[in-house]
VMD Tcl script that draws the C-alpha trace (Angstrom):
set ca {
  {-4.81 85.41 -53.02}
  {-7.50 86.64 -50.22}
  {-9.21 87.64 -54.19}
  {-8.57 83.86 -55.31}
  {-10.01 82.18 -52.37}
  {-13.22 84.32 -52.00}
  {-13.62 83.28 -55.81}
  {-13.14 79.29 -55.50}
  {-15.96 79.80 -52.76}
  {-18.25 81.50 -54.87}
  {-17.44 79.10 -57.31}
  {-18.32 76.40 -55.24}
  {-21.42 77.70 -54.04}
  {-22.52 77.99 -57.19}
  {-22.07 74.63 -58.33}
  {-23.88 73.45 -55.29}
  {-26.77 75.54 -55.95}
  {-26.70 73.80 -59.54}
  {-26.21 70.12 -58.07}
  {-29.52 69.21 -60.25}
  {-28.62 71.40 -63.43}
  {-24.85 70.42 -63.72}
  {-25.64 66.89 -62.43}
  {-23.00 66.64 -59.80}
  {-24.09 65.61 -55.97}
  {-23.43 68.65 -53.72}
  {-20.77 66.60 -52.00}
  {-18.25 66.97 -54.93}
  {-17.81 70.74 -55.02}
  {-18.16 70.84 -51.28}
  {-15.05 68.91 -50.56}
  {-13.13 70.83 -53.55}
  {-13.92 73.84 -51.96}
  {-13.04 73.50 -48.94}
  {-9.40 71.50 -50.11}
  {-8.74 73.98 -52.49}
  {-9.47 77.02 -50.46}
  {-7.26 75.49 -47.85}
  {-4.60 75.00 -50.08}
  {-4.38 78.86 -50.77}
  {-3.90 80.13 -47.73}
  {-1.11 77.38 -46.89}
  {0.46 78.33 -50.05}
  {-0.43 82.10 -49.61}
  {0.44 82.28 -46.08}
  {2.95 85.15 -46.31}
  {1.09 87.31 -47.86}
  {-2.05 87.88 -45.27}
  {-2.07 90.81 -42.80}
  {-4.51 89.46 -40.81}
  {-5.39 86.43 -38.99}
  {-8.50 85.20 -36.75}
  {-7.57 82.74 -33.90}
  {-10.64 80.58 -33.69}
  {-9.89 79.28 -30.11}
  {-9.42 82.82 -28.24}
  {-11.84 84.97 -30.61}
  {-9.40 87.35 -31.17}
  {-8.33 88.90 -34.59}
  {-4.66 89.34 -34.85}
  {-4.13 92.23 -36.98}
  {-0.10 92.33 -36.77}
  {-0.15 88.85 -38.65}
  {1.82 89.87 -41.58}
  {5.02 90.71 -39.19}
  {4.98 87.19 -37.60}
  {7.63 84.41 -38.60}
  {6.52 82.14 -41.55}
  {7.29 79.16 -39.43}
  {5.08 80.68 -36.41}
  {2.53 81.49 -39.07}
  {2.50 77.84 -40.13}
  {2.12 76.57 -36.30}
  {-0.60 78.93 -36.19}
  {-2.35 77.74 -39.11}
  {-2.07 74.10 -38.28}
  {-3.34 75.05 -34.96}
  {-6.68 76.90 -36.57}
  {-7.42 74.29 -38.45}
  {-7.05 71.49 -36.36}
  {-9.17 73.46 -33.95}
  {-11.80 74.03 -36.95}
  {-11.82 70.14 -37.55}
  {-12.38 69.49 -34.10}
  {-15.62 71.92 -33.77}
  {-16.95 70.41 -37.35}
  {-16.22 67.13 -36.46}
  {-18.18 67.60 -32.81}
  {-21.39 68.82 -34.87}
  {-20.99 65.88 -37.43}
  {-20.23 62.82 -34.61}
  {-23.31 64.46 -32.76}
  {-25.41 64.19 -36.15}
  {-24.40 60.59 -36.69}
  {-25.62 59.83 -33.43}
  {-29.11 61.48 -33.58}
  {-29.56 59.91 -37.12}
  {-28.23 56.68 -35.57}
  {-30.93 56.81 -33.08}
  {-33.61 57.93 -35.70}
  {-32.97 54.85 -37.62}
  {-32.66 52.81 -34.82}
  {-36.26 53.98 -33.61}
  {-37.17 53.29 -37.40}
  {-36.04 50.10 -37.62}
  {-38.39 48.89 -34.71}
  {-41.29 50.89 -36.29}
  {-41.41 53.34 -33.79}
  {-42.93 55.98 -35.67}
  {-46.01 54.49 -36.20}
  {-47.25 55.21 -32.79}
  {-46.73 58.69 -33.73}
  {-48.33 58.25 -37.14}
  {-51.41 56.73 -34.85}
  {-51.62 59.70 -33.08}
  {-52.07 62.23 -35.89}
  {-55.63 60.97 -36.53}
  {-56.76 64.10 -38.96}
  {-56.27 64.09 -42.85}
  {-56.73 67.40 -43.43}
  {-53.24 68.76 -44.87}
  {-53.55 72.33 -42.99}
  {-53.95 70.63 -39.58}
  {-50.89 68.61 -39.86}
  {-49.28 71.48 -41.21}
  {-49.70 73.16 -37.60}
  {-48.98 70.34 -35.89}
  {-45.57 70.02 -37.49}
  {-44.94 73.41 -37.04}
  {-45.87 73.51 -33.69}
  {-43.98 70.66 -32.79}
  {-40.72 71.85 -34.51}
  {-41.07 74.83 -32.37}
  {-41.19 73.37 -29.47}
  {-38.80 70.67 -29.78}
  {-36.27 72.42 -31.21}
  {-35.74 74.83 -27.85}
  {-35.32 71.09 -25.71}
  {-33.30 69.10 -28.53}
  {-31.72 71.58 -30.88}
  {-33.36 73.10 -34.45}
  {-31.05 69.80 -36.22}
  {-32.23 67.14 -34.43}
  {-35.68 67.92 -34.12}
  {-35.72 68.45 -37.84}
  {-34.28 64.82 -38.14}
  {-36.86 63.60 -35.91}
  {-39.56 65.30 -37.68}
  {-38.74 64.51 -41.37}
  {-38.38 61.00 -40.20}
  {-41.87 61.07 -38.67}
  {-42.90 63.18 -41.82}
  {-42.10 60.28 -44.40}
  {-43.87 57.84 -42.57}
  {-47.08 59.86 -42.80}
  {-47.01 62.34 -46.06}
  {-46.27 59.63 -49.08}
  {-46.94 62.59 -51.77}
  {-43.26 63.79 -52.49}
  {-44.18 67.21 -53.65}
  {-46.54 67.83 -50.82}
  {-43.56 66.59 -48.21}
  {-41.29 68.99 -49.41}
  {-43.44 72.28 -48.64}
  {-43.76 70.42 -44.89}
  {-40.29 70.16 -44.82}
  {-39.32 73.41 -45.81}
  {-41.96 74.99 -43.24}
  {-40.11 72.49 -40.62}
  {-36.96 74.16 -41.47}
  {-38.18 77.98 -40.47}
  {-40.22 76.75 -37.55}
  {-37.38 74.44 -35.85}
  {-35.17 77.48 -36.91}
  {-37.39 79.94 -34.86}
  {-37.77 77.65 -31.97}
  {-34.24 77.30 -31.64}
  {-33.80 81.45 -31.47}
  {-35.16 81.59 -28.19}
  {-33.27 78.80 -26.56}
  {-29.84 78.73 -25.13}
  {-29.47 75.10 -26.20}
  {-31.87 75.24 -29.26}
  {-29.36 76.58 -31.87}
  {-25.48 76.76 -31.99}
  {-25.30 80.42 -32.65}
  {-27.24 81.35 -29.59}
  {-25.30 78.52 -27.24}
  {-22.35 80.39 -28.43}
  {-23.78 83.99 -26.84}
  {-25.09 81.74 -24.04}
  {-21.76 80.20 -23.15}
  {-19.82 83.68 -24.11}
  {-21.94 85.14 -21.50}
  {-23.69 87.79 -23.79}
  {-27.13 86.62 -22.72}
  {-28.61 84.83 -20.28}
  {-31.53 82.42 -20.19}
  {-34.31 84.46 -18.81}
  {-33.52 87.11 -21.04}
  {-33.17 85.54 -23.96}
  {-36.81 83.74 -23.58}
  {-38.31 87.13 -22.62}
  {-36.53 89.13 -25.35}
  {-37.28 86.32 -28.31}
  {-40.25 83.80 -27.34}
  {-42.58 86.38 -29.28}
  {-40.54 87.61 -31.89}
  {-39.40 83.57 -32.84}
  {-43.47 82.65 -32.22}
  {-44.48 85.10 -34.91}
  {-41.37 83.82 -37.32}
  {-43.17 80.74 -37.13}
  {-46.62 81.26 -37.24}
  {-46.94 83.95 -39.59}
  {-45.39 81.80 -42.35}
  {-47.41 78.63 -41.25}
  {-50.35 80.85 -41.39}
  {-49.83 82.13 -45.08}
  {-48.98 78.70 -46.43}
  {-51.71 77.14 -45.33}
  {-53.87 79.44 -47.91}
  {-51.41 78.08 -50.74}
  {-53.22 74.98 -53.05}
  {-50.66 72.45 -52.06}
  {-52.25 72.33 -48.34}
  {-56.02 71.97 -49.32}
  {-57.71 69.13 -49.04}
  {-56.30 66.13 -47.24}
  {-53.62 63.61 -47.52}
  {-53.65 60.33 -49.72}
  {-53.61 57.51 -47.59}
  {-52.57 53.77 -48.38}
  {-54.98 51.69 -48.96}
  {-56.36 49.26 -46.14}
  {-56.57 49.34 -42.55}
  {-53.17 50.42 -40.79}
  {-52.46 48.21 -37.94}
  {-52.07 48.83 -34.54}
  {-48.54 49.88 -33.33}
  {-47.07 47.19 -31.54}
  {-46.17 47.62 -28.11}
  {-42.08 47.13 -28.36}
  {-42.57 50.14 -31.55}
  {-43.51 52.23 -28.56}
  {-41.26 51.39 -26.40}
  {-38.14 52.03 -28.35}
  {-40.01 55.22 -29.69}
  {-39.76 56.81 -26.07}
  {-36.71 55.72 -25.29}
  {-35.28 57.25 -28.22}
  {-36.68 60.44 -28.32}
  {-36.07 60.34 -24.26}
  {-32.25 59.76 -25.10}
  {-32.43 62.61 -27.39}
  {-34.21 64.91 -24.71}
  {-31.27 63.52 -22.09}
  {-28.72 65.16 -23.97}
  {-29.01 69.23 -23.22}
  {-29.76 68.01 -19.56}
  {-26.28 66.19 -19.93}
  {-24.63 69.14 -21.27}
  {-26.09 71.41 -18.39}
  {-24.92 69.27 -15.62}
  {-21.13 68.21 -16.56}
  {-20.66 70.77 -19.38}
  {-19.15 68.45 -22.00}
  {-19.65 68.93 -25.45}
  {-23.28 67.85 -26.76}
  {-21.71 65.03 -28.73}
  {-21.17 63.55 -25.70}
  {-24.07 63.04 -24.68}
  {-25.54 62.00 -27.77}
  {-22.64 59.33 -27.77}
  {-24.06 58.14 -24.32}
  {-27.38 58.01 -25.70}
  {-27.04 56.48 -28.71}
  {-25.11 53.86 -26.47}
  {-28.29 53.29 -24.47}
  {-30.70 53.12 -26.84}
  {-28.07 50.51 -28.74}
  {-28.41 48.07 -25.78}
  {-32.40 48.02 -25.72}
  {-32.51 47.45 -29.48}
  {-30.02 44.39 -29.46}
  {-31.59 42.90 -26.01}
  {-35.18 43.55 -28.28}
  {-34.05 42.49 -31.52}
  {-33.26 38.71 -29.95}
  {-36.30 38.61 -27.85}
  {-39.64 36.82 -29.12}
  {-40.88 40.34 -30.35}
  {-38.12 40.62 -32.93}
  {-40.36 38.60 -35.56}
  {-43.88 38.66 -34.35}
  {-43.88 41.85 -33.01}
  {-42.67 44.08 -35.04}
  {-44.87 44.61 -38.34}
  {-42.11 45.19 -40.71}
  {-42.01 43.49 -44.02}
  {-38.08 42.93 -43.02}
  {-38.98 41.95 -40.14}
  {-37.39 38.30 -40.42}
  {-34.12 39.22 -41.99}
  {-33.93 42.37 -39.44}
  {-33.78 39.29 -36.97}
  {-30.31 37.78 -38.38}
  {-28.97 41.35 -38.42}
  {-27.91 43.81 -35.50}
  {-30.35 46.69 -35.44}
  {-27.23 48.89 -35.03}
  {-25.39 48.05 -38.13}
  {-28.56 48.16 -39.96}
  {-29.21 51.53 -38.71}
  {-25.95 52.81 -39.52}
  {-26.01 51.58 -42.55}
  {-28.86 53.54 -43.40}
  {-27.15 56.98 -42.43}
  {-27.00 59.48 -45.12}
  {-23.25 59.70 -45.67}
  {-23.09 62.32 -48.20}
  {-25.08 64.75 -46.33}
  {-22.27 64.42 -43.78}
  {-19.34 64.56 -45.92}
  {-21.00 67.91 -47.56}
  {-21.62 69.56 -44.42}
  {-17.85 68.68 -43.55}
  {-16.92 70.47 -46.99}
  {-19.24 73.23 -46.46}
  {-18.15 74.36 -43.05}
  {-14.58 73.97 -43.41}
  {-14.52 76.12 -46.85}
  {-16.17 79.08 -44.25}
  {-14.14 78.44 -41.58}
  {-10.85 78.88 -44.44}
  {-12.97 82.31 -45.18}
  {-13.29 82.95 -41.33}
  {-9.52 82.64 -40.74}
  {-8.48 84.90 -42.80}
  {-10.68 87.55 -41.60}
  {-12.80 88.19 -44.31}
  {-15.75 87.64 -42.98}
  {-15.02 90.38 -40.33}
  {-14.06 92.96 -43.18}
  {-17.62 91.26 -44.76}
  {-19.60 92.62 -40.97}
  {-17.12 95.89 -40.43}
  {-18.11 96.71 -43.68}
  {-21.72 96.88 -43.45}
  {-21.62 98.27 -39.94}
  {-19.45 101.41 -41.42}
  {-21.72 101.69 -44.48}
  {-25.39 101.85 -43.07}
  {-26.82 104.66 -41.12}
  {-26.71 104.34 -37.62}
  {-29.98 103.78 -36.45}
  {-32.04 101.91 -33.95}
  {-30.34 99.73 -31.16}
  {-29.38 101.65 -28.85}
  {-26.13 100.90 -26.76}
  {-25.60 101.96 -23.25}
  {-22.44 102.93 -23.90}
  {-23.65 105.94 -25.74}
  {-22.62 104.48 -29.52}
  {-25.37 103.21 -31.87}
  {-25.43 99.78 -33.87}
  {-27.74 100.22 -36.70}
  {-30.33 97.96 -36.86}
  {-30.26 97.12 -40.49}
  {-26.60 96.09 -40.25}
  {-27.50 93.26 -37.62}
  {-30.81 92.37 -40.15}
  {-28.27 91.99 -43.07}
  {-26.30 90.08 -40.92}
  {-29.30 87.67 -40.66}
  {-29.60 87.83 -44.66}
  {-25.36 87.00 -44.47}
  {-26.20 84.19 -42.50}
  {-28.56 82.60 -45.18}
  {-25.69 83.03 -47.69}
  {-22.58 82.23 -45.49}
  {-23.11 80.38 -42.07}
  {-24.10 82.03 -39.02}
  {-21.70 80.69 -36.60}
  {-18.40 82.47 -37.85}
  {-20.46 85.92 -38.66}
  {-21.98 85.54 -34.70}
  {-18.10 84.93 -34.02}
  {-17.44 88.14 -36.10}
  {-20.11 89.85 -33.90}
  {-18.55 88.62 -30.87}
  {-15.33 90.37 -31.52}
  {-16.60 93.55 -33.43}
  {-19.21 94.69 -30.28}
  {-18.39 94.76 -26.94}
  {-21.80 95.54 -25.12}
  {-22.94 94.24 -21.57}
  {-24.66 90.83 -20.99}
  {-27.83 91.10 -21.64}
  {-27.65 94.00 -23.87}
  {-30.81 93.89 -26.61}
  {-28.05 94.25 -29.31}
  {-26.92 90.51 -28.68}
  {-30.45 89.12 -28.53}
  {-31.53 90.87 -31.78}
  {-28.33 89.49 -33.11}
  {-29.40 85.66 -31.96}
  {-32.56 85.98 -33.58}
  {-31.31 87.44 -36.49}
  {-28.58 84.92 -36.96}
  {-30.85 82.22 -36.04}
  {-33.77 82.39 -38.09}
  {-32.51 84.24 -41.26}
  {-30.95 81.01 -42.00}
  {-34.57 79.68 -43.16}
  {-33.90 81.56 -45.91}
  {-32.05 79.26 -48.14}
  {-31.55 75.88 -47.98}
  {-27.94 75.45 -46.76}
  {-28.16 78.83 -44.91}
  {-28.85 76.94 -41.49}
  {-27.46 73.38 -40.24}
  {-31.58 72.28 -40.18}
  {-31.90 72.99 -44.20}
  {-28.59 71.55 -44.97}
  {-30.02 67.64 -43.05}
  {-33.32 68.40 -44.88}
  {-31.65 68.43 -47.86}
  {-29.79 65.24 -47.60}
  {-32.83 63.43 -46.22}
  {-35.52 64.92 -48.74}
  {-32.99 65.80 -51.73}
  {-34.35 69.00 -51.74}
  {-33.00 71.35 -55.21}
  {-31.84 74.31 -54.20}
  {-33.50 76.43 -56.70}
  {-36.91 74.53 -55.59}
  {-36.58 76.20 -52.36}
  {-35.53 79.09 -53.50}
  {-38.89 79.38 -55.32}
  {-40.94 77.79 -53.00}
  {-40.11 78.69 -49.56}
  {-37.63 81.33 -49.59}
  {-40.44 84.17 -49.72}
  {-41.86 82.51 -46.68}
  {-38.87 82.26 -44.54}
  {-38.02 85.85 -45.36}
  {-41.62 87.16 -44.46}
  {-41.46 85.36 -41.16}
  {-38.12 86.84 -40.37}
  {-39.03 90.16 -41.51}
  {-42.06 89.90 -39.17}
  {-40.41 88.51 -36.23}
  {-37.69 91.52 -36.47}
  {-40.12 94.01 -36.39}
  {-41.89 92.40 -33.33}
  {-38.71 92.62 -31.77}
  {-38.35 96.05 -32.19}
  {-41.51 97.11 -30.31}
  {-41.22 94.35 -27.95}
  {-37.78 94.91 -26.43}
  {-38.25 98.55 -25.12}
  {-40.34 96.18 -22.30}
  {-37.09 95.22 -21.23}
}
mol new
graphics top color blue
foreach p $ca { graphics top sphere $p radius 0.5 }
foreach p [lrange $ca 0 end-1] q [lrange $ca 1 end] { graphics top cylinder $p $q radius 0.2 }
display resetview
C-alpha cells in the first residue's frame, strides 16, 4: 500500500510539472493526488507498521499493534492537525494577498515605482534581489515574494524579462528567510523547537545566505536578458497621489507588524495577519468614500471603484487556484509524512552516506552530504516535513552547527525547483511560471547559490 501511495504522489507530481504539455491546470492533479493518497491511507490503515504523530513530532514504530479503532482515531487527529497547519498558511497567504490587492486598488505601488528612477535592467535586478533578501527576513519569504512580484508587475512590462526577475526574487527571498527566525517556516520550526537561537542563527547563516543571494544575482547580471534598459510606456508617468502613498505605507506597515504581534502574543502569524488586514480594510473603506476616491486615484477604473467596496474588489482578485494548489500539494506531502516515509528517506540517506564533516559534540558524526541532500530533497518534496523528520532523527544540543546547516539547506534548497518552496509556489501562481521553464532558466542559478552558500557555511562555522 505504501508503494501505491508513493506511485500516486509521483504521478501527481509529474502531472503538475507537465501542466503546459497536458493542458491541465496544476491545481487539479494536486487535489486528486491529495484525495487519493489519503484515501489509500484510510483503506490500508491496518497494514502500516509506522505512524508519525505530527502534533508531538513522534514516530510511532509500534503502530502495527494498535487496535483498528485507535488507528482510525489517530489518523483523524493527524489529518485534522495537518489541515489546521495548512489552513494557517493559507489564511495567512489570503490575508497578505488581500492587503497587497488593496494597496494596488489605490495604486499604491506607483509610489515605489516612482522611487526606482533607473531603467537599467541590471540595477533593477540588484534592487529587487536586495529588497527580497532584506524583506524576507522581516516579513517572511512568502509575503516578501507577494509584495515584490506585485511591484514588479507594475514596473516590468516584458513578460519574459519579468519571469527572470521573478526567478531571482525567489532565490533571494529564500536566502533571506534562512538567516531569520521568522523568515521561513522551517527556520521558525527549529527556533520554536529550541534547536537554534536568534543570535547564533544570524551569526552562522547571514554570510552564507548573503552569498547564496549575491552570487546567482551577479551571474544573472551578465545574461543577455538583463542587458540594456527596460521598455517603458509612452507618455509621462503622473506623480503618485498622496492617498496612494498613504495606503502603500499603511499596507506594508501592517505586514511588518505581523512578526511583532507574533513575538509579543506567541499566537500563530495568521492571527496577526487577520488583524492587519482588518485595520487596512477600515482605512480602505473610509478613503474609498472620501473625495479622493475619484479625483485622487489615477486609475482608469477609479469611478467604478468608487461604487464598490475596495475590500470586496480586492478579494475578487485573489489567485484562488494557487491557494487550492497549495492545499493539495501540502496535504499530499502530509500523507507521506504520516506514514513515516519521509523518515525512511532521511534515515536511508544517513546510513548510505559516509560520516564526513559536521562533527557533533556527542562524539557522533553526521555527513555534510546528508544535509546537502536534505536540501536537494526539499526542492522535490517539501522542506517542512523534511525538517520535522530531522527533528526526530537528530538529538544534538541547541545551537549545534548541524541545526544551522539544516536551516540553511532546507531554506535555500527549495529554490532549485519552482514548487520547492512557498515563495516559488506563490510566484508560480502570480506569474504563471512554467515548471520546465524555471528548471531550464533559473534552477542552475539556484543550485550555484546553494552550493556556494553551503561552502561558505562550512568555512565560517569554525568561527563559532
